[in-house]
N, C-alpha and C positions, 0 to 999 in steps of 0.2 A: 247498699249502693255506694260506690267508691266516691271519696270526697276530693279526689285529684281533679283539678281543673285541666282543660285541654292545654292551657298555656304552661302548665307545670309538667307535662309529660315530656321527658327528654327526647330530643330529636337526634337521631343518628345521622351523622354526615355520611354521604355516599362515598363508598370506597374508591380511591383512585387506583384503578387497575394498572395503569402504566407505572405509577410510582411503586406499587407493591411488586410488580414484576421486576423493576429495576433494583429494588432493595433485595429481593430473592437472588437475582443474578449476581449482585455485588458480594453478597454473603458467600455464594459459591466460589466466586473469583478470588475472594480474600483468603480462602484456604490454600491457594497456590501462591506462596510468597514470591517466587521467581516471576510470575506473571504480573503481580503488583509492581515489582521493581521495573519490569519492562514498560508497564503502563506509565508509571511516573517519569521514567526517562523519556518516553515519547511525548508526554504532555510538555515537559520541560523543553525538549528540542523543538517542538512545534511552536511555542512562544519565542524561543530564541530565533528560529527561522523567520518569523514575522518581523521581529526587530532587524534582523539582518537584511531582509528585503527592503524595509523602510530606509535603513542606512545606506544601502547600496544605491537606492534611487534618489533619495533626498539629502544625502550626505550629512546626517545628523551628527556624527562623531567627528566630522571634518577629516576623514581618512579616505583616500582613493586607493582601493586595494590593487588597482592596475597600474598605479604610478610606479615607475622604476627609480632605483637609487643605487647605482652601481658602486658608490663608495661604501655601502653597507651590505654588499652581497655576501651570501653564504655565512651570515652571522648566526651563532647558536642562540638558544633561548636565553633571555635576559630580562631585566626589569623593563627595558625599552620595547623589546620585541619578545612577547611572551613565548611564541612558538618559533622564533627565529625568522630569518629571511631567506629568500630563494636565491637562485643564481642571477637574478635581475635586481636584487635588493628589495623585492616586494615583501610586505609583512604577511607571513603565513597565517597568523591568527585572524586577521581581517579577511584574508581571502577564503578561509574556511568558513567564517561568519557569513560572508556575502554569498558564498556558494552553497550554503546549506539549503536555502529555499529552492535552488535550481535542482539539486540532487533529490531532495524530497519531493519536489514538485514533478519531476519526471516519473518517479515511482508511483505517486498517487494518480497522475494523469493516465499513465499507461494502464494501470489496474482499472480505473474507471472506464476507460475506452473498451478494454477487453470484456469487462462485466456488462457494459451497455449493450454490446453485440452478442456475447456468448450466452447470457441468461436467457433472452428471447428465443435464440436458436435452440438452446437445450429444452425449453419449455415446449416449443412446437414439436420438436422431435419426440419428446417423451409423451406428449398428450395425444398426438394424431397417430404416431407410429406409421406402419406401412412403408410405402415408397419414399415419403418425405423423410422418415427417420433413416432410411437406408442411404439416401443421397447425402444428407447432412452429416451423418456419422462417417461415411467413406471419405468426404472432404476433410473431416476433422482428422481421420486416420492418416491422410496424406500429410497434413501439417505436423502431426505427431511423429512422422517418419524422420523428421529433421530435428536434431537437438535445438533447444530454444535459442541459445546463444549463436549457433551457426546460421539459423534461419533469420535471426536479427541482423547478423553480420552481412548476409547476402542481400537482405532488403535495403540496408543502409548503404551498401556498396552501389546499388542501383539508383536510389533516391538521392544520395549525397549526404554528407555529414552536417547535421543541425539538431537542434533540441527537439523540434517537432518530428523530424524523420525518425530520430531515435525513439521517441515516445510511440509512434505508429508502429515501428518495427517490433518493439517489445510487446505491444498490445496484440499484434497479429499472432506472435508466438504463443500467447497466453489464451487465445480463443478456444483451442481444444480442451484445455483444462476446465474452463468454466462450463463449456457446453456439455461435457461428459458428466461433471458432477450434478449439474441441474437436471439433465436428462435422467439420470439414475434416480434422483429423488422424486422427479415427476412420475415416473413409471410406478413407483411404490405408492405415492399419494393418490393417483387417480383411480386406483383400485379400491379405495377405502369407501365404506358405506355411505358416508355423508356426502361424497361427491355424486354417487348414484342418486341419492335423494334430491340433491339440488338440481341435477339434470332432469329428473322426473318432473320437478315443478316448473320446468320450462325455461331455465336459465340458459342463456347463450354461451357458446364456448369461451368467448372473450372474458365474460364475467367470471366464469368458473376458473379460468386460468389465472387471471390477474388479481382476483378478489378472494379466491378460496385456496388455490394451489400455491401460488407464489408466496403468500404470507407464511404458510406452513413449512416451507423449505428454505426459509431465510437463514437459518442457523448454519448449515454447511456452506452457504454462499458467503456469509460474513467471515467465517473462519478462513475460507480459502482466499478471500480478498485480503485479510490481514497478513496471512503468510506469504502471499504472492507479492506484496509490496516490497518485502525484503529482496525477493528474487529480482524484481524489476530494477531496484536500486543497484544491486550487484551487476546486473546486465548492462545498465546504463554506464556504470563506472568502468566496466570492462571495455565497452565500445569507445569510450572517450579516451581510455588508456591506450587503445590501439590507434587513436587519431581519427576515428570514424564517427565520434559522437559529438558532443558539445565542443565547438572549436575555440581555440585560444583567442584573445586572452581571457575568456570567460572563466571565472574561478570555479569550475566544476571539479569535484574531488578526484574523479578518475583522471582527468586531464592534469591535475596537480601531480599525481603519482607519476605520470608520464614525463612531466617536466624535471622531476627529481631523480629519475632512475639513473641518470649519468653521474650523479653526485652522491650515490649511496655510501661510498666509502669515505668520501671527503665531508660530506654534510648529510648525515642519515636523517636529521630532523625534517628534511624537506618531504621525504616520503613517510616518515614514521607518523606524523600527526594527521595527514588525510587519511592514511590507511587506518589508523586508530579510530577515527570518527566513523569510517564505513563499518568497521567491526562492531562499533557500539550501536550504531543504528540498526544494522541487520539483526544482531543478537537481541536487541529490545523487541523488535517486531516478531522474532521467532518465539521469545518467551511469552509475549502477550498472546500470540496466536495460539500457542499450546494451552495457555490458560483459558482462552475463549472456547477452545474445542472441549475442554473438560466441563466448563460451565454451561455450555449450550447443548451438548450432545449427551443425552442420558446413557447411550450405549458405551461411551467412553469412560464412564465412571467404574471404579473398581468396587 
């Protein structure tokens, strides 16, 4: 008979499944160095944008990025003005800092709105099929017939230029992309045996769709969301550059490019620094999105 007392028997701690899944995901993501660089850049810019938003609203640093100073206009980068000044003498560094949360906010908000509508539409079309699938997909085909930037341009022209209208316009252009990806994944998942078993046990359609199908198709949704944020930022900057997006004097990066285009030969720094920031943000999202696709999609692995 064993002499081990019950109190001496080692007790195993229950495994934290979510933590294990995260560790496994991070190990896969770590193999892609470019994706890690993109992730670190995005985390850094996220915290910088929070500080920029606080400074813009509560004037922590004591600098008004919209204040004009014509005596210092068109000055190049220096110790006083890190990124130089624009044609009105405004500090470009602080304008980029204060405009970061606007540019990133439009990208995140437009992507969230598109996913909020596109994902349920794709789930319903893929799960029920039939006439509902036909009607939804034909509507998405109509939206796909227009290039995204042209569709957003048309919508903003009707609604008028503002931050909210730009966000809505970009979100509408992204609906087909989310709906088609979710529909295709749903068509594949609903044919699996465990879905038939759940249905045979008497589960309702709503429970099957949102508790069993949706969690199993989150990988392509997450990847598409990450990649589309970069597209949304580019579209918002393009609309603001054309004068149809965020209106002056709001320091949105696309609008800053528009302000400096007449001074490109005289003071190239006015357009260089906002353009550089747009390139860095979009590149970081694309690198991170590619890494997510490799880490979350087994079919994408070599």
